[in-house]
C-alpha positions as CSV (number, residue, x, y, z in Angstrom):
1,M,0.0,0.0,0.0
2,P,1.2,3.5,-0.7
3,A,2.6,5.4,2.3
4,N,0.9,8.3,4.0
5,V,-2.6,7.8,2.6
6,S,-5.8,8.6,4.4
7,V,-7.9,5.8,5.8
8,Y,-10.3,6.5,3.1
9,L,-7.9,5.9,0.3
10,E,-6.4,2.9,2.2
11,S,-9.9,1.3,2.3
12,L,-10.4,1.9,-1.4
13,W,-6.9,0.8,-2.3
14,Y,-7.6,-2.6,-0.6
15,D,-10.9,-2.9,-2.4
16,G,-9.2,-2.0,-5.8
17,K,-6.8,-4.9,-5.1
18,G,-9.7,-7.3,-4.5
19,D,-9.4,-7.5,-0.7
20,W,-12.9,-6.7,0.5
21,D,-12.3,-7.8,4.0
22,K,-9.2,-5.6,4.5
23,S,-11.1,-2.7,2.9
24,H,-14.0,-3.2,5.2
25,T,-11.8,-3.5,8.3
26,A,-10.0,-0.2,7.5
27,I,-13.2,1.8,7.3
28,Q,-15.8,0.1,9.5
29,D,-14.8,2.0,12.7
30,V,-14.4,5.5,11.2
31,E,-17.5,7.5,12.2
32,D,-18.0,10.2,9.7
33,K,-20.0,10.7,6.6
34,S,-17.1,10.0,4.3
35,A,-16.4,6.6,5.9
36,A,-20.2,5.9,5.8
37,W,-20.1,6.4,2.0
38,I,-17.3,4.0,1.5
39,H,-19.0,1.6,3.9
40,A,-22.2,1.9,1.9
41,Y,-20.3,1.2,-1.4
42,L,-18.7,-1.9,0.1
43,H,-22.0,-3.4,1.3
44,R,-23.5,-2.6,-2.1
45,K,-20.6,-4.5,-3.7
46,E,-21.2,-7.3,-1.3
47,G,-24.8,-7.5,-2.4
48,D,-26.3,-6.5,1.0
49,I,-28.5,-3.7,-0.3
50,W,-30.5,-3.2,2.9
51,N,-27.2,-2.6,4.8
52,A,-25.8,-0.5,1.9
53,D,-28.9,1.8,2.0
54,Y,-28.5,2.2,5.8
55,W,-24.9,3.4,5.3
56,Y,-25.8,5.6,2.3
57,N,-28.4,7.3,4.6
58,R,-25.7,7.8,7.2
59,A,-23.6,9.4,4.6
60,G,-26.4,11.7,3.4
61,K,-26.5,10.1,0.0
62,K,-28.6,7.9,-2.1
63,R,-27.6,4.6,-3.6
64,P,-26.2,5.5,-7.1
65,A,-27.5,4.1,-10.4
66,T,-24.0,3.9,-11.7
67,S,-21.9,0.7,-11.8
68,L,-19.7,-0.4,-8.9
69,Q,-16.7,0.5,-10.9
70,E,-18.0,4.1,-11.6
71,E,-18.8,4.5,-7.9
72,W,-15.3,3.3,-6.9
73,E,-13.7,5.7,-9.3
74,N,-15.9,8.6,-8.0
75,L,-14.9,7.7,-4.5
76,V,-11.2,7.7,-5.3
77,K,-11.5,11.0,-7.0
78,E,-13.3,12.5,-4.0
79,F,-10.5,11.5,-1.6
80,L,-7.4,12.2,-3.7
């Protein structure tokens, strides 16, 4: 993993490498709207839509109609 990245980019980096568990572990205990958005994305990717919608709500967002890849890219751009 690249050095000196935020927890948000750390989580997204692990997800981009195909390690959902490490991505989730990195973000699950961070309690702000940014982390909730990543948490929502991860549960959407997992297929747990009810849980994803709970986290989107905590993030103040609605579940996007975009692909998972597009959402991941939007998240990365947001936190770079």
